mmJSON file of the N, C-alpha and C atoms, coordinates in Angstrom:
{"data_MODEL":{"atom_site":{
"group_PDB":["ATOM","ATOM","ATOM","ATOM","ATOM","ATOM","ATOM","ATOM","ATOM","ATOM","ATOM","ATOM","ATOM","ATOM","ATOM","ATOM","ATOM","ATOM","ATOM","ATOM","ATOM","ATOM","ATOM","ATOM","ATOM","ATOM","ATOM","ATOM","ATOM","ATOM","ATOM","ATOM","ATOM","ATOM","ATOM","ATOM","ATOM","ATOM","ATOM","ATOM","ATOM","ATOM","ATOM","ATOM","ATOM","ATOM","ATOM","ATOM","ATOM","ATOM","ATOM","ATOM","ATOM","ATOM","ATOM","ATOM","ATOM","ATOM","ATOM","ATOM","ATOM","ATOM","ATOM","ATOM","ATOM","ATOM","ATOM","ATOM","ATOM","ATOM","ATOM","ATOM","ATOM","ATOM","ATOM","ATOM","ATOM","ATOM","ATOM","ATOM","ATOM","ATOM","ATOM","ATOM","ATOM","ATOM","ATOM","ATOM","ATOM","ATOM","ATOM","ATOM","ATOM","ATOM","ATOM","ATOM","ATOM","ATOM","ATOM","ATOM","ATOM","ATOM","ATOM","ATOM","ATOM","ATOM","ATOM","ATOM","ATOM","ATOM","ATOM","ATOM","ATOM","ATOM","ATOM","ATOM","ATOM","ATOM","ATOM","ATOM","ATOM","ATOM","ATOM","ATOM","ATOM","ATOM","ATOM","ATOM","ATOM","ATOM","ATOM","ATOM","ATOM","ATOM","ATOM","ATOM","ATOM","ATOM","ATOM","ATOM","ATOM","ATOM","ATOM","ATOM","ATOM","ATOM","ATOM","ATOM","ATOM","ATOM","ATOM","ATOM","ATOM","ATOM","ATOM","ATOM","ATOM","ATOM","ATOM","ATOM","ATOM","ATOM","ATOM","ATOM","ATOM","ATOM","ATOM","ATOM","ATOM","ATOM","ATOM","ATOM","ATOM","ATOM","ATOM","ATOM","ATOM","ATOM","ATOM","ATOM","ATOM","ATOM","ATOM","ATOM","ATOM","ATOM","ATOM","ATOM","ATOM","ATOM","ATOM","ATOM"],
"id":[1,2,3,4,5,6,7,8,9,10,11,12,13,14,15,16,17,18,19,20,21,22,23,24,25,26,27,28,29,30,31,32,33,34,35,36,37,38,39,40,41,42,43,44,45,46,47,48,49,50,51,52,53,54,55,56,57,58,59,60,61,62,63,64,65,66,67,68,69,70,71,72,73,74,75,76,77,78,79,80,81,82,83,84,85,86,87,88,89,90,91,92,93,94,95,96,97,98,99,100,101,102,103,104,105,106,107,108,109,110,111,112,113,114,115,116,117,118,119,120,121,122,123,124,125,126,127,128,129,130,131,132,133,134,135,136,137,138,139,140,141,142,143,144,145,146,147,148,149,150,151,152,153,154,155,156,157,158,159,160,161,162,163,164,165,166,167,168,169,170,171,172,173,174,175,176,177,178,179,180,181,182,183,184,185,186,187,188,189,190,191,192],
"type_symbol":["N","C","C","N","C","C","N","C","C","N","C","C","N","C","C","N","C","C","N","C","C","N","C","C","N","C","C","N","C","C","N","C","C","N","C","C","N","C","C","N","C","C","N","C","C","N","C","C","N","C","C","N","C","C","N","C","C","N","C","C","N","C","C","N","C","C","N","C","C","N","C","C","N","C","C","N","C","C","N","C","C","N","C","C","N","C","C","N","C","C","N","C","C","N","C","C","N","C","C","N","C","C","N","C","C","N","C","C","N","C","C","N","C","C","N","C","C","N","C","C","N","C","C","N","C","C","N","C","C","N","C","C","N","C","C","N","C","C","N","C","C","N","C","C","N","C","C","N","C","C","N","C","C","N","C","C","N","C","C","N","C","C","N","C","C","N","C","C","N","C","C","N","C","C","N","C","C","N","C","C","N","C","C","N","C","C","N","C","C","N","C","C"],
"label_atom_id":["N","CA","C","N","CA","C","N","CA","C","N","CA","C","N","CA","C","N","CA","C","N","CA","C","N","CA","C","N","CA","C","N","CA","C","N","CA","C","N","CA","C","N","CA","C","N","CA","C","N","CA","C","N","CA","C","N","CA","C","N","CA","C","N","CA","C","N","CA","C","N","CA","C","N","CA","C","N","CA","C","N","CA","C","N","CA","C","N","CA","C","N","CA","C","N","CA","C","N","CA","C","N","CA","C","N","CA","C","N","CA","C","N","CA","C","N","CA","C","N","CA","C","N","CA","C","N","CA","C","N","CA","C","N","CA","C","N","CA","C","N","CA","C","N","CA","C","N","CA","C","N","CA","C","N","CA","C","N","CA","C","N","CA","C","N","CA","C","N","CA","C","N","CA","C","N","CA","C","N","CA","C","N","CA","C","N","CA","C","N","CA","C","N","CA","C","N","CA","C","N","CA","C","N","CA","C","N","CA","C","N","CA","C","N","CA","C","N","CA","C","N","CA","C"],
"label_alt_id":[null,null,null,null,null,null,null,null,null,null,null,null,null,null,null,null,null,null,null,null,null,null,null,null,null,null,null,null,null,null,null,null,null,null,null,null,null,null,null,null,null,null,null,null,null,null,null,null,null,null,null,null,null,null,null,null,null,null,null,null,null,null,null,null,null,null,null,null,null,null,null,null,null,null,null,null,null,null,null,null,null,null,null,null,null,null,null,null,null,null,null,null,null,null,null,null,null,null,null,null,null,null,null,null,null,null,null,null,null,null,null,null,null,null,null,null,null,null,null,null,null,null,null,null,null,null,null,null,null,null,null,null,null,null,null,null,null,null,null,null,null,null,null,null,null,null,null,null,null,null,null,null,null,null,null,null,null,null,null,null,null,null,null,null,null,null,null,null,null,null,null,null,null,null,null,null,null,null,null,null,null,null,null,null,null,null,null,null,null,null,null,null],
"label_comp_id":["UNK","UNK","UNK","UNK","UNK","UNK","UNK","UNK","UNK","UNK","UNK","UNK","UNK","UNK","UNK","UNK","UNK","UNK","UNK","UNK","UNK","UNK","UNK","UNK","UNK","UNK","UNK","UNK","UNK","UNK","UNK","UNK","UNK","UNK","UNK","UNK","UNK","UNK","UNK","UNK","UNK","UNK","UNK","UNK","UNK","UNK","UNK","UNK","UNK","UNK","UNK","UNK","UNK","UNK","UNK","UNK","UNK","UNK","UNK","UNK","UNK","UNK","UNK","UNK","UNK","UNK","UNK","UNK","UNK","UNK","UNK","UNK","UNK","UNK","UNK","UNK","UNK","UNK","UNK","UNK","UNK","UNK","UNK","UNK","UNK","UNK","UNK","UNK","UNK","UNK","UNK","UNK","UNK","UNK","UNK","UNK","UNK","UNK","UNK","UNK","UNK","UNK","UNK","UNK","UNK","UNK","UNK","UNK","UNK","UNK","UNK","UNK","UNK","UNK","UNK","UNK","UNK","UNK","UNK","UNK","UNK","UNK","UNK","UNK","UNK","UNK","UNK","UNK","UNK","UNK","UNK","UNK","UNK","UNK","UNK","UNK","UNK","UNK","UNK","UNK","UNK","UNK","UNK","UNK","UNK","UNK","UNK","UNK","UNK","UNK","UNK","UNK","UNK","UNK","UNK","UNK","UNK","UNK","UNK","UNK","UNK","UNK","UNK","UNK","UNK","UNK","UNK","UNK","UNK","UNK","UNK","UNK","UNK","UNK","UNK","UNK","UNK","UNK","UNK","UNK","UNK","UNK","UNK","UNK","UNK","UNK","UNK","UNK","UNK","UNK","UNK","UNK"],
"label_asym_id":["A","A","A","A","A","A","A","A","A","A","A","A","A","A","A","A","A","A","A","A","A","A","A","A","A","A","A","A","A","A","A","A","A","A","A","A","A","A","A","A","A","A","A","A","A","A","A","A","A","A","A","A","A","A","A","A","A","A","A","A","A","A","A","A","A","A","A","A","A","A","A","A","A","A","A","A","A","A","A","A","A","A","A","A","A","A","A","A","A","A","A","A","A","A","A","A","A","A","A","A","A","A","A","A","A","A","A","A","A","A","A","A","A","A","A","A","A","A","A","A","A","A","A","A","A","A","A","A","A","A","A","A","A","A","A","A","A","A","A","A","A","A","A","A","A","A","A","A","A","A","A","A","A","A","A","A","A","A","A","A","A","A","A","A","A","A","A","A","A","A","A","A","A","A","A","A","A","A","A","A","A","A","A","A","A","A","A","A","A","A","A","A"],
"label_entity_id":["1","1","1","1","1","1","1","1","1","1","1","1","1","1","1","1","1","1","1","1","1","1","1","1","1","1","1","1","1","1","1","1","1","1","1","1","1","1","1","1","1","1","1","1","1","1","1","1","1","1","1","1","1","1","1","1","1","1","1","1","1","1","1","1","1","1","1","1","1","1","1","1","1","1","1","1","1","1","1","1","1","1","1","1","1","1","1","1","1","1","1","1","1","1","1","1","1","1","1","1","1","1","1","1","1","1","1","1","1","1","1","1","1","1","1","1","1","1","1","1","1","1","1","1","1","1","1","1","1","1","1","1","1","1","1","1","1","1","1","1","1","1","1","1","1","1","1","1","1","1","1","1","1","1","1","1","1","1","1","1","1","1","1","1","1","1","1","1","1","1","1","1","1","1","1","1","1","1","1","1","1","1","1","1","1","1","1","1","1","1","1","1"],
"label_seq_id":[1,1,1,2,2,2,3,3,3,4,4,4,5,5,5,6,6,6,7,7,7,8,8,8,9,9,9,10,10,10,11,11,11,12,12,12,13,13,13,14,14,14,15,15,15,16,16,16,17,17,17,18,18,18,19,19,19,20,20,20,21,21,21,22,22,22,23,23,23,24,24,24,25,25,25,26,26,26,27,27,27,28,28,28,29,29,29,30,30,30,31,31,31,32,32,32,33,33,33,34,34,34,35,35,35,36,36,36,37,37,37,38,38,38,39,39,39,40,40,40,41,41,41,42,42,42,43,43,43,44,44,44,45,45,45,46,46,46,47,47,47,48,48,48,49,49,49,50,50,50,51,51,51,52,52,52,53,53,53,54,54,54,55,55,55,56,56,56,57,57,57,58,58,58,59,59,59,60,60,60,61,61,61,62,62,62,63,63,63,64,64,64],
"pdbx_PDB_ins_code":[null,null,null,null,null,null,null,null,null,null,null,null,null,null,null,null,null,null,null,null,null,null,null,null,null,null,null,null,null,null,null,null,null,null,null,null,null,null,null,null,null,null,null,null,null,null,null,null,null,null,null,null,null,null,null,null,null,null,null,null,null,null,null,null,null,null,null,null,null,null,null,null,null,null,null,null,null,null,null,null,null,null,null,null,null,null,null,null,null,null,null,null,null,null,null,null,null,null,null,null,null,null,null,null,null,null,null,null,null,null,null,null,null,null,null,null,null,null,null,null,null,null,null,null,null,null,null,null,null,null,null,null,null,null,null,null,null,null,null,null,null,null,null,null,null,null,null,null,null,null,null,null,null,null,null,null,null,null,null,null,null,null,null,null,null,null,null,null,null,null,null,null,null,null,null,null,null,null,null,null,null,null,null,null,null,null,null,null,null,null,null,null],
"Cartn_x":[0.809,0.141,0.84,0.735,1.352,0.801,1.621,1.403,1.502,2.33,2.786,1.394,0.363,-0.948,-1.973,-1.503,-2.532,-3.689,-3.678,-4.901,-5.925,-5.469,-6.571,-6.933,-6.291,-6.586,-7.739,-8.508,-9.377,-8.643,-9.413,-8.644,-8.283,-9.017,-8.788,-7.487,-7.329,-6.023,-4.708,-4.875,-3.902,-3.41,-4.391,-4.245,-3.482,-3.846,-3.064,-1.558,-1.612,-0.085,0.731,0.093,1.142,1.478,0.669,0.869,1.659,1.697,2.326,3.974,3.937,5.36,6.064,5.376,5.933,6.503,5.599,6.022,7.3,7.385,8.509,9.643,9.392,10.631,10.795,10.169,10.49,10.227,11.429,11.388,10.664,10.329,9.259,8.511,7.446,6.91,7.846,8.634,9.493,10.304,10.668,11.499,10.623,9.32,8.292,8.022,7.882,7.433,8.62,9.919,11.155,11.287,11.152,11.218,10.205,9.012,8.026,7.652,8.639,8.583,7.253,6.947,5.247,5.614,4.909,4.876,4.074,4.828,4.242,2.781,2.677,1.403,0.229,0.457,-0.5,-0.911,0.238,-0.045,-0.95,-0.646,-1.306,-2.878,-2.976,-4.438,-5.084,-4.513,-5.142,-5.305,-4.459,-4.647,-5.762,-6.02,-7.311,-8.592,-8.445,-9.442,-9.87,-9.032,-9.218,-9.794,-9.354,-9.759,-8.564,-7.416,-6.028,-5.051,-4.198,-3.062,-1.905,-0.662,0.487,1.11,1.161,1.571,3.048,4.069,5.49,5.79,5.128,5.413,5.457,4.241,4.105,4.463,4.931,5.338,4.063,2.856,1.81,0.611,-0.051,-1.322,-2.472,-3.219,-4.134,-5.243,-6.484,-7.906,-7.871,-8.573,-8.874,-10.188],
"Cartn_y":[-1.142,-0.001,1.254,2.087,3.381,4.487,5.077,6.046,7.366,7.574,8.757,9.433,9.08,9.526,9.706,9.858,9.703,10.546,11.596,12.503,11.595,10.586,9.776,8.51,8.334,6.953,7.08,6.102,6.024,6.178,6.973,7.336,6.187,5.233,3.985,3.181,3.18,2.789,3.468,4.807,5.792,5.71,5.65,5.311,4.079,2.868,1.477,1.487,2.11,2.053,2.844,4.363,5.073,4.677,3.989,3.566,2.226,1.26,0.365,0.784,1.634,2.096,2.751,3.532,4.244,3.011,1.822,0.833,0.054,-0.021,-0.89,-0.426,0.719,1.461,2.688,3.751,5.031,5.313,5.977,6.382,7.493,8.547,9.729,10.046,10.849,11.415,11.978,12.819,13.644,12.585,11.475,10.742,9.71,9.697,9.157,9.908,11.055,12.128,12.174,12.268,12.324,11.01,9.821,8.548,8.509,8.818,8.8,9.861,10.977,12.165,13.107,12.864,13.742,15.023,15.955,17.436,17.276,17.958,17.97,18.506,19.684,20.59,19.5,19.214,18.22,16.999,16.311,15.278,15.928,16.781,17.479,17.631,18.267,18.371,17.218,15.893,14.523,14.309,14.49,14.137,14.853,16.147,17.021,16.05,16.008,15.353,14.147,13.143,11.789,12.067,13.162,13.452,12.612,12.95,12.062,13.246,12.578,13.327,12.391,12.989,12.072,12.329,11.277,11.222,10.672,11.633,11.302,10.406,10.325,9.468,7.913,7.726,6.17,5.976,6.985,7.064,6.561,6.786,6.395,7.598,7.366,8.276,7.754,8.582,8.61,9.195,8.565,9.383,10.484,11.714,12.687,12.39],
"Cartn_z":[0.022,-0.075,-0.138,-0.761,-1.178,0.032,0.745,1.804,0.939,-0.044,-0.648,-1.26,-1.454,-1.78,-0.825,0.325,1.645,1.522,0.849,0.786,-0.073,-0.86,-1.419,-0.832,0.362,0.9,2.029,2.415,3.434,4.633,5.638,6.916,7.75,7.792,8.713,8.113,6.687,6.295,6.396,6.458,6.85,8.242,9.058,10.545,10.765,10.162,10.188,9.993,8.6,7.918,8.493,9.086,9.801,11.239,11.929,13.245,13.083,12.036,11.848,11.512,10.743,10.02,11.36,12.293,13.538,14.479,14.48,15.402,14.92,13.651,13.098,12.406,11.905,11.1,11.656,12.399,12.588,13.89,14.436,15.831,16.061,15.097,15.374,14.053,14.317,13.091,12.01,12.713,11.683,10.771,11.234,10.692,9.774,9.992,9.302,7.857,8.125,7.011,6.142,6.774,5.707,5.172,5.581,5.112,3.659,3.779,2.901,2.189,2.381,1.457,1.693,2.76,3.106,3.469,3.219,3.841,4.978,6.138,7.442,7.381,6.966,6.924,6.153,5.031,4.518,5.395,6.109,6.815,8.224,8.772,9.649,9.366,8.235,7.49,7.7,7.28,7.114,8.655,9.57,10.819,11.462,11.011,11.613,11.077,9.806,8.878,9.741,10.323,10.72,12.343,12.915,14.317,14.963,14.676,15.43,15.982,16.502,16.939,16.943,16.885,17.066,18.498,19.31,20.663,20.608,20.859,20.81,22.067,23.095,24.231,23.657,22.859,22.638,20.941,20.513,18.962,18.125,18.373,17.672,17.274,16.514,16.203,17.243,17.808,18.78,18.414,18.694,18.504,19.434,19.168,19.912,20.819],
"occupancy":[1.0,1.0,1.0,1.0,1.0,1.0,1.0,1.0,1.0,1.0,1.0,1.0,1.0,1.0,1.0,1.0,1.0,1.0,1.0,1.0,1.0,1.0,1.0,1.0,1.0,1.0,1.0,1.0,1.0,1.0,1.0,1.0,1.0,1.0,1.0,1.0,1.0,1.0,1.0,1.0,1.0,1.0,1.0,1.0,1.0,1.0,1.0,1.0,1.0,1.0,1.0,1.0,1.0,1.0,1.0,1.0,1.0,1.0,1.0,1.0,1.0,1.0,1.0,1.0,1.0,1.0,1.0,1.0,1.0,1.0,1.0,1.0,1.0,1.0,1.0,1.0,1.0,1.0,1.0,1.0,1.0,1.0,1.0,1.0,1.0,1.0,1.0,1.0,1.0,1.0,1.0,1.0,1.0,1.0,1.0,1.0,1.0,1.0,1.0,1.0,1.0,1.0,1.0,1.0,1.0,1.0,1.0,1.0,1.0,1.0,1.0,1.0,1.0,1.0,1.0,1.0,1.0,1.0,1.0,1.0,1.0,1.0,1.0,1.0,1.0,1.0,1.0,1.0,1.0,1.0,1.0,1.0,1.0,1.0,1.0,1.0,1.0,1.0,1.0,1.0,1.0,1.0,1.0,1.0,1.0,1.0,1.0,1.0,1.0,1.0,1.0,1.0,1.0,1.0,1.0,1.0,1.0,1.0,1.0,1.0,1.0,1.0,1.0,1.0,1.0,1.0,1.0,1.0,1.0,1.0,1.0,1.0,1.0,1.0,1.0,1.0,1.0,1.0,1.0,1.0,1.0,1.0,1.0,1.0,1.0,1.0,1.0,1.0,1.0,1.0,1.0,1.0],
"B_iso_or_equiv":[0.0,0.0,0.0,0.0,0.0,0.0,0.0,0.0,0.0,0.0,0.0,0.0,0.0,0.0,0.0,0.0,0.0,0.0,0.0,0.0,0.0,0.0,0.0,0.0,0.0,0.0,0.0,0.0,0.0,0.0,0.0,0.0,0.0,0.0,0.0,0.0,0.0,0.0,0.0,0.0,0.0,0.0,0.0,0.0,0.0,0.0,0.0,0.0,0.0,0.0,0.0,0.0,0.0,0.0,0.0,0.0,0.0,0.0,0.0,0.0,0.0,0.0,0.0,0.0,0.0,0.0,0.0,0.0,0.0,0.0,0.0,0.0,0.0,0.0,0.0,0.0,0.0,0.0,0.0,0.0,0.0,0.0,0.0,0.0,0.0,0.0,0.0,0.0,0.0,0.0,0.0,0.0,0.0,0.0,0.0,0.0,0.0,0.0,0.0,0.0,0.0,0.0,0.0,0.0,0.0,0.0,0.0,0.0,0.0,0.0,0.0,0.0,0.0,0.0,0.0,0.0,0.0,0.0,0.0,0.0,0.0,0.0,0.0,0.0,0.0,0.0,0.0,0.0,0.0,0.0,0.0,0.0,0.0,0.0,0.0,0.0,0.0,0.0,0.0,0.0,0.0,0.0,0.0,0.0,0.0,0.0,0.0,0.0,0.0,0.0,0.0,0.0,0.0,0.0,0.0,0.0,0.0,0.0,0.0,0.0,0.0,0.0,0.0,0.0,0.0,0.0,0.0,0.0,0.0,0.0,0.0,0.0,0.0,0.0,0.0,0.0,0.0,0.0,0.0,0.0,0.0,0.0,0.0,0.0,0.0,0.0,0.0,0.0,0.0,0.0,0.0,0.0],
"pdbx_formal_charge":[null,null,null,null,null,null,null,null,null,null,null,null,null,null,null,null,null,null,null,null,null,null,null,null,null,null,null,null,null,null,null,null,null,null,null,null,null,null,null,null,null,null,null,null,null,null,null,null,null,null,null,null,null,null,null,null,null,null,null,null,null,null,null,null,null,null,null,null,null,null,null,null,null,null,null,null,null,null,null,null,null,null,null,null,null,null,null,null,null,null,null,null,null,null,null,null,null,null,null,null,null,null,null,null,null,null,null,null,null,null,null,null,null,null,null,null,null,null,null,null,null,null,null,null,null,null,null,null,null,null,null,null,null,null,null,null,null,null,null,null,null,null,null,null,null,null,null,null,null,null,null,null,null,null,null,null,null,null,null,null,null,null,null,null,null,null,null,null,null,null,null,null,null,null,null,null,null,null,null,null,null,null,null,null,null,null,null,null,null,null,null,null],
"auth_seq_id":[1,1,1,2,2,2,3,3,3,4,4,4,5,5,5,6,6,6,7,7,7,8,8,8,9,9,9,10,10,10,11,11,11,12,12,12,13,13,13,14,14,14,15,15,15,16,16,16,17,17,17,18,18,18,19,19,19,20,20,20,21,21,21,22,22,22,23,23,23,24,24,24,25,25,25,26,26,26,27,27,27,28,28,28,29,29,29,30,30,30,31,31,31,32,32,32,33,33,33,34,34,34,35,35,35,36,36,36,37,37,37,38,38,38,39,39,39,40,40,40,41,41,41,42,42,42,43,43,43,44,44,44,45,45,45,46,46,46,47,47,47,48,48,48,49,49,49,50,50,50,51,51,51,52,52,52,53,53,53,54,54,54,55,55,55,56,56,56,57,57,57,58,58,58,59,59,59,60,60,60,61,61,61,62,62,62,63,63,63,64,64,64],
"auth_comp_id":["UNK","UNK","UNK","UNK","UNK","UNK","UNK","UNK","UNK","UNK","UNK","UNK","UNK","UNK","UNK","UNK","UNK","UNK","UNK","UNK","UNK","UNK","UNK","UNK","UNK","UNK","UNK","UNK","UNK","UNK","UNK","UNK","UNK","UNK","UNK","UNK","UNK","UNK","UNK","UNK","UNK","UNK","UNK","UNK","UNK","UNK","UNK","UNK","UNK","UNK","UNK","UNK","UNK","UNK","UNK","UNK","UNK","UNK","UNK","UNK","UNK","UNK","UNK","UNK","UNK","UNK","UNK","UNK","UNK","UNK","UNK","UNK","UNK","UNK","UNK","UNK","UNK","UNK","UNK","UNK","UNK","UNK","UNK","UNK","UNK","UNK","UNK","UNK","UNK","UNK","UNK","UNK","UNK","UNK","UNK","UNK","UNK","UNK","UNK","UNK","UNK","UNK","UNK","UNK","UNK","UNK","UNK","UNK","UNK","UNK","UNK","UNK","UNK","UNK","UNK","UNK","UNK","UNK","UNK","UNK","UNK","UNK","UNK","UNK","UNK","UNK","UNK","UNK","UNK","UNK","UNK","UNK","UNK","UNK","UNK","UNK","UNK","UNK","UNK","UNK","UNK","UNK","UNK","UNK","UNK","UNK","UNK","UNK","UNK","UNK","UNK","UNK","UNK","UNK","UNK","UNK","UNK","UNK","UNK","UNK","UNK","UNK","UNK","UNK","UNK","UNK","UNK","UNK","UNK","UNK","UNK","UNK","UNK","UNK","UNK","UNK","UNK","UNK","UNK","UNK","UNK","UNK","UNK","UNK","UNK","UNK","UNK","UNK","UNK","UNK","UNK","UNK"],
"auth_asym_id":["A","A","A","A","A","A","A","A","A","A","A","A","A","A","A","A","A","A","A","A","A","A","A","A","A","A","A","A","A","A","A","A","A","A","A","A","A","A","A","A","A","A","A","A","A","A","A","A","A","A","A","A","A","A","A","A","A","A","A","A","A","A","A","A","A","A","A","A","A","A","A","A","A","A","A","A","A","A","A","A","A","A","A","A","A","A","A","A","A","A","A","A","A","A","A","A","A","A","A","A","A","A","A","A","A","A","A","A","A","A","A","A","A","A","A","A","A","A","A","A","A","A","A","A","A","A","A","A","A","A","A","A","A","A","A","A","A","A","A","A","A","A","A","A","A","A","A","A","A","A","A","A","A","A","A","A","A","A","A","A","A","A","A","A","A","A","A","A","A","A","A","A","A","A","A","A","A","A","A","A","A","A","A","A","A","A","A","A","A","A","A","A"],
"auth_atom_id":["N","CA","C","N","CA","C","N","CA","C","N","CA","C","N","CA","C","N","CA","C","N","CA","C","N","CA","C","N","CA","C","N","CA","C","N","CA","C","N","CA","C","N","CA","C","N","CA","C","N","CA","C","N","CA","C","N","CA","C","N","CA","C","N","CA","C","N","CA","C","N","CA","C","N","CA","C","N","CA","C","N","CA","C","N","CA","C","N","CA","C","N","CA","C","N","CA","C","N","CA","C","N","CA","C","N","CA","C","N","CA","C","N","CA","C","N","CA","C","N","CA","C","N","CA","C","N","CA","C","N","CA","C","N","CA","C","N","CA","C","N","CA","C","N","CA","C","N","CA","C","N","CA","C","N","CA","C","N","CA","C","N","CA","C","N","CA","C","N","CA","C","N","CA","C","N","CA","C","N","CA","C","N","CA","C","N","CA","C","N","CA","C","N","CA","C","N","CA","C","N","CA","C","N","CA","C","N","CA","C","N","CA","C","N","CA","C","N","CA","C","N","CA","C"],
"pdbx_PDB_model_num":[1,1,1,1,1,1,1,1,1,1,1,1,1,1,1,1,1,1,1,1,1,1,1,1,1,1,1,1,1,1,1,1,1,1,1,1,1,1,1,1,1,1,1,1,1,1,1,1,1,1,1,1,1,1,1,1,1,1,1,1,1,1,1,1,1,1,1,1,1,1,1,1,1,1,1,1,1,1,1,1,1,1,1,1,1,1,1,1,1,1,1,1,1,1,1,1,1,1,1,1,1,1,1,1,1,1,1,1,1,1,1,1,1,1,1,1,1,1,1,1,1,1,1,1,1,1,1,1,1,1,1,1,1,1,1,1,1,1,1,1,1,1,1,1,1,1,1,1,1,1,1,1,1,1,1,1,1,1,1,1,1,1,1,1,1,1,1,1,1,1,1,1,1,1,1,1,1,1,1,1,1,1,1,1,1,1,1,1,1,1,1,1]
}}}
């Protein structure tokens, strides 16, 4: 599954992919965004749309 076109993906799919990649491959959200070439502002917009936030203490997305 390609995360590069995240604005076209279903929110549940984005949530699952991002949390999996954070858990297995990336030590932070910044590292995730850099690894996948994603813009921070675009990603933040998607998080707002999904009703989520990034929790750096557990390195995961969480529901608001």
